[in-house]
C-alpha positions in Angstrom: 30.4 -54.2 155.5 33.6 -56.3 155.7 33.2 -56.8 159.2 29.6 -58.2 158.7 30.5 -60.3 155.6 33.3 -61.9 157.7 30.9 -62.7 160.7 28.0 -63.9 158.8 29.3 -65.4 155.6 33.2 -65.9 155.3 34.5 -66.8 158.9 31.4 -66.9 161.3 29.7 -70.1 160.1 32.8 -72.2 160.2 33.6 -71.0 163.7 30.3 -71.9 164.8 30.4 -75.2 163.0 33.8 -76.5 164.6 33.8 -74.7 167.9 30.1 -74.2 168.8 30.7 -71.0 170.8 27.7 -70.1 173.5 27.4 -67.6 176.0 26.4 -69.5 179.1 25.9 -66.6 181.5 25.1 -62.7 181.4 24.2 -62.1 177.8 21.6 -59.5 179.1 24.6 -57.6 180.7 25.7 -56.2 177.2 24.0 -52.8 176.6 21.8 -52.5 173.5 23.2 -49.2 172.7 25.8 -46.7 174.0 29.6 -47.2 174.7 31.0 -49.8 176.9 34.2 -51.3 177.5 34.4 -55.3 177.4 37.2 -56.2 179.6 38.4 -59.9 179.1 41.0 -62.5 180.2 43.1 -63.4 177.4 43.9 -67.1 176.7 44.4 -67.0 172.9 44.4 -64.9 169.7 41.0 -66.5 169.0 39.3 -64.6 172.0 38.9 -61.7 169.8 37.1 -63.8 167.1 34.8 -65.8 169.5 33.3 -62.9 171.4 32.0 -60.7 168.7 30.6 -63.8 167.1 28.0 -64.3 169.8 27.1 -60.5 170.0 24.4 -58.7 168.1 26.7 -55.4 168.2 30.1 -55.0 166.6 33.0 -55.2 168.9 36.2 -53.3 168.2 39.5 -54.6 169.7 42.9 -52.8 169.6 45.6 -54.9 167.8 49.4 -54.7 167.5 50.3 -52.6 164.6 52.4 -55.4 163.1 49.3 -56.9 161.8 48.8 -53.9 159.6 52.2 -53.3 158.4 53.4 -56.3 156.7 54.6 -56.4 153.2 53.7 -58.4 150.0 50.6 -60.7 149.6 50.9 -61.9 153.2 50.8 -58.4 154.6 47.9 -57.3 152.5 46.0 -60.5 153.5 46.7 -59.6 157.2 45.5 -56.2 156.9 42.4 -57.3 155.2 41.6 -59.9 157.6 42.2 -58.1 160.7 40.2 -55.0 159.7 37.6 -57.5 158.7 37.1 -58.9 162.0 36.9 -55.4 163.6 40.4 -54.6 165.0 42.2 -51.3 164.8 46.0 -50.9 164.7 47.6 -49.8 167.9 51.2 -48.8 168.1 52.9 -49.0 171.6 56.5 -48.8 170.8 56.9 -45.4 172.8 55.1 -43.4 175.4 53.5 -41.0 173.0 52.5 -44.2 170.9 50.9 -45.7 173.9 49.0 -42.5 174.7 47.7 -42.5 171.2 46.5 -46.0 171.7 44.4 -45.0 175.0 43.1 -42.0 173.1 41.9 -44.2 170.3 40.0 -46.4 173.0 38.2 -43.4 174.4 37.2 -42.2 171.0 35.7 -45.6 170.1 33.7 -45.6 173.4 32.7 -42.0 173.0 31.3 -43.0 169.6 28.9 -45.2 171.3 30.5 -48.3 170.3 31.8 -51.5 172.3 35.4 -51.6 172.9 37.0 -55.0 173.7 40.2 -54.8 175.7 42.6 -57.3 177.5 43.7 -55.6 180.8 46.6 -58.2 181.3 47.9 -56.7 178.1 49.0 -59.9 176.6 48.0 -63.7 176.4 48.3 -65.6 179.6 51.4 -67.8 179.4 50.0 -70.5 181.4 46.0 -70.2 181.8 46.3 -68.0 185.0 45.0 -64.7 185.4 47.7 -61.9 185.7 48.0 -58.4 186.8 45.9 -55.7 184.8 47.4 -52.9 183.2 45.7 -49.5 184.2 44.9 -48.3 180.7 41.6 -49.9 180.9 40.8 -47.8 184.1 42.2 -44.7 182.1 39.8 -45.2 179.3 36.7 -46.0 181.6 37.5 -42.6 183.6 38.0 -40.5 180.4 35.1 -41.9 178.6 32.6 -42.4 181.5 31.6 -45.7 180.1 30.9 -48.8 182.2 33.3 -51.8 182.3 31.8 -55.2 181.5 33.9 -58.2 182.7 34.2 -61.3 180.1 35.5 -64.5 180.8 36.4 -66.7 178.0 36.6 -70.6 178.3 38.3 -73.1 175.9 40.1 -70.9 173.5 43.3 -72.0 174.9 42.5 -75.5 174.0 41.0 -74.5 170.5 44.0 -72.2 169.7 47.1 -73.3 171.8 50.0 -71.0 172.3 52.6 -71.7 169.4 50.1 -73.8 167.4 49.6 -73.1 163.6 46.2 -74.9 163.3 43.2 -74.6 165.4 41.6 -77.6 166.9 37.8 -78.0 167.5 36.9 -77.5 170.9 33.7 -76.0 172.5 33.9 -72.2 173.4 32.0 -70.8 176.5 31.6 -67.3 177.6 30.6 -65.6 180.7 29.7 -62.0 180.9 29.6 -60.2 184.2 27.5 -57.3 185.5 28.6 -53.8 184.3 31.1 -52.0 186.8 30.4 -48.3 187.3 33.4 -46.2 188.4 31.7 -42.7 187.9 32.3 -42.3 191.7 36.0 -41.6 190.6 35.1 -39.1 187.8 37.8 -36.5 187.1 40.6 -38.6 188.7 42.0 -40.1 185.5 45.3 -38.5 186.6 45.6 -40.2 190.0 47.7 -43.1 189.8 46.5 -45.0 192.9 42.9 -44.4 191.7 43.9 -46.2 188.5 45.4 -49.2 190.3 42.5 -49.5 192.5 40.0 -49.4 189.5 42.2 -52.0 187.7 42.4 -54.3 190.7 38.7 -54.3 191.0 38.2 -55.2 187.4 40.7 -58.0 187.8 39.0 -59.4 191.1 35.9 -59.5 188.9 37.5 -61.4 186.1 39.0 -63.9 188.4 35.6 -64.5 190.1 33.9 -64.8 186.7 36.5 -67.1 185.2 37.7 -69.0 188.1 41.2 -68.7 187.2 44.1 -68.5 189.6 45.1 -64.9 190.1 49.0 -64.0 190.3 50.0 -60.5 191.0 52.6 -60.2 188.3 52.2 -58.7 184.8 52.0 -61.6 182.2 54.5 -59.9 179.9 57.0 -60.2 183.1 56.0 -64.0 183.7 56.9 -64.9 180.0 60.4 -63.7 180.7 60.9 -66.4 183.0 63.4 -68.9 181.5 61.8 -72.3 180.4 64.0 -74.2 182.9 62.5 -72.2 185.7 58.9 -73.1 185.1 55.9 -71.1 186.1 56.5 -67.9 188.3 55.8 -69.1 191.7 52.4 -67.8 192.8 53.6 -68.1 196.4 56.3 -65.2 195.6 53.4 -62.8 194.4 50.6 -61.1 196.2 47.4 -62.9 195.5 43.8 -61.3 195.8 41.9 -63.2 198.5 39.8 -66.0 197.6 41.6 -67.1 194.5 40.8 -70.5 193.0 43.1 -73.0 191.2 42.6 -72.6 187.5 
C-alpha cells in the first residue's frame, strides 16, 4: 500500500511535474505478468525512482542495508521512504551476505515480480558504462527469467553526484528487447558462462544507451585519485563499436 501511495500521491506527482519522465522506446518489452530482471545503467540514485514511476507494475530494487539501519528520526524516515519506493535491504559486507543478497533477488523473480538491478554495482563516476558484475547472470540462470536492458537518460543531470538538491531536468528511458539465457540452464556455477552472459547484457546496455564502455569495474574507477582524472579508456579492453558518451 505504501508503495502505491508514494507512487501516485506523495512522490510520483511531484517527480512527474518537475522532471517529465517518459519512456521513448520499448515500453512493450515489459511483460504484463511473470518475473523478469530489469538490468539498467546507473547514473544517479534517482534512477530507482523514475523507472518504477513509468511502469504499471511494481519494481523492486535491492538497496544497501545502511538505508535501513539508521537511528533516530532520520533513520526511521529513511526506512519508511526506501521501503515505500519499493527497495529491499541488501547486506554485501561478506561473502555469505552477498550470497544472501543474490538469493533474495532469485526469490523476488520466482515470485513473479520485476527485479530492478544495476549490473555495474554502483553509480558511474563519469557517465560512462562500466564492467558488469556477474550477479545479474547468476540470478537470471537460477530464476530462469529473462533479462530486460534499460537505459536511463538525464538522471545524472537531475541528481548530480554529490548534490543535495535535485534539479529539474527531463528524464528519458529506453527499454530493450528481453534477453533469453535459457540455453545456459544449469550452468550457474560456471564462472566463464556467467561472465559471457554479463558481457552480453552490458553490450546490450551500451547499444541502448550510447554510452562509452570501459572494461573496468566502476568501484575500481572511483578509487582513482582526483588528480589522475578519469581512468584511461585506452588502458582498458573495450567492447567493439563503443560510442562516445
